[in-house]
C-alpha positions in Angstrom: -5.7 -29.8 -72.4 -2.6 -32.5 -74.0 -0.4 -34.4 -71.2 3.2 -32.8 -71.4 6.1 -35.2 -71.8 6.7 -34.6 -68.2 3.7 -35.9 -66.5 3.7 -38.9 -68.7 7.1 -39.5 -67.9 6.1 -38.8 -63.8 3.1 -41.4 -64.6 5.2 -43.8 -66.1 7.5 -43.6 -63.0 4.5 -44.1 -60.4 3.7 -47.0 -62.4 6.6 -48.9 -62.3 7.5 -47.7 -58.3 3.7 -49.1 -57.6 4.5 -52.3 -59.7 8.0 -53.0 -57.5 6.2 -52.3 -54.8 3.6 -55.0 -55.3 6.5 -57.1 -56.6 8.2 -57.2 -53.3 5.3 -57.7 -51.3 4.4 -60.9 -52.4 8.0 -62.0 -53.0 8.1 -61.6 -49.7 4.8 -63.1 -48.7 3.6 -60.8 -47.1 -0.6 -59.4 -47.5 -1.5 -55.6 -48.0 -2.8 -56.0 -44.2 0.7 -56.9 -43.2 2.5 -54.2 -44.3 -0.2 -52.0 -44.0 0.3 -53.1 -40.2 3.5 -52.7 -40.1 3.6 -49.0 -42.0 0.8 -48.1 -39.6 -1.3 -47.2 -43.1 -4.4 -48.4 -43.6 -4.4 -51.4 -46.5 -6.6 -49.0 -48.7 -3.4 -46.9 -49.0 -1.3 -49.8 -49.5 -3.6 -51.3 -52.3 -3.6 -47.6 -54.0 -0.4 -47.3 -53.9 0.2 -50.6 -56.0 -2.3 -49.6 -58.0 0.0 -46.1 -58.6 -2.9 -44.0 -57.3 -1.2 -43.1 -54.4 2.7 -42.4 -53.3 4.1 -43.3 -50.3 6.4 -40.9 -48.6 10.5 -40.8 -48.5 9.7 -42.1 -44.7 7.4 -44.9 -45.6 9.2 -45.6 -48.5 12.4 -46.2 -46.1 10.6 -48.3 -43.8 8.9 -50.6 -47.0 12.7 -51.0 -47.9 13.8 -51.7 -44.5 10.5 -54.0 -43.9 11.3 -56.0 -47.6 14.6 -56.5 -47.5 15.6 -54.3 -50.3 16.9 -51.1 -50.4 15.3 -47.4 -51.8 18.1 -47.9 -54.8 16.1 -51.2 -55.6 12.8 -49.3 -55.2 13.1 -46.6 -57.4 16.7 -46.6 -58.7 15.8 -47.9 -62.4 14.0 -45.0 -63.0 16.8 -43.1 -64.4 18.7 -44.5 -66.2 21.9 -43.4 -65.3 21.3 -44.6 -62.1 20.5 -48.1 -63.0 24.4 -49.3 -62.5 24.8 -47.8 -58.8 21.3 -49.0 -58.3 22.5 -52.6 -59.3 25.6 -51.9 -57.5 23.7 -51.6 -54.3 21.4 -54.5 -54.4 24.2 -56.6 -55.2 25.8 -55.3 -51.7 23.0 -55.7 -50.2 22.5 -58.9 -51.2 25.7 -60.7 -50.5 25.6 -58.7 -47.0 22.9 -61.4 -46.2 25.1 -64.0 -47.0 26.6 -66.2 -45.0 31.1 -67.4 -45.1 30.4 -69.8 -46.4 27.8 -69.0 -49.2 30.1 -66.2 -49.7 32.8 -68.4 -51.0 30.6 -69.8 -53.0 29.9 -66.8 -54.8 33.2 -65.9 -55.3 33.6 -69.5 -57.0 31.1 -68.8 -59.2 32.4 -65.2 -60.0 35.5 -66.3 -60.6 34.1 -69.0 -63.8 31.8 -66.1 -64.8 34.9 -63.5 -65.0 37.5 -65.3 -66.3 
């Protein structure tokens, strides 16, 4: 039986999410075992998520976003093209919220240069 276009799109979105989960884990210097312990799942489950064989529940995605200092938007926002701009805004806001006041002042100066 041929695959439907919807099924192919679902598979592409699942692989995007799998790759994003792995990228964020590595960027935060976490092992699969460490993530598994924090989320109360097995390392094998995390491995399967990163390979696109399993999917995290919404609850796990929320905990994972918190664990990696990201947002749900950062995890899944780019899947839907219309949502990408909103996702970028949320990602930018999340990054800015982690800056101290001095860093925020410097960012404003950089933005002023970029915008002019």
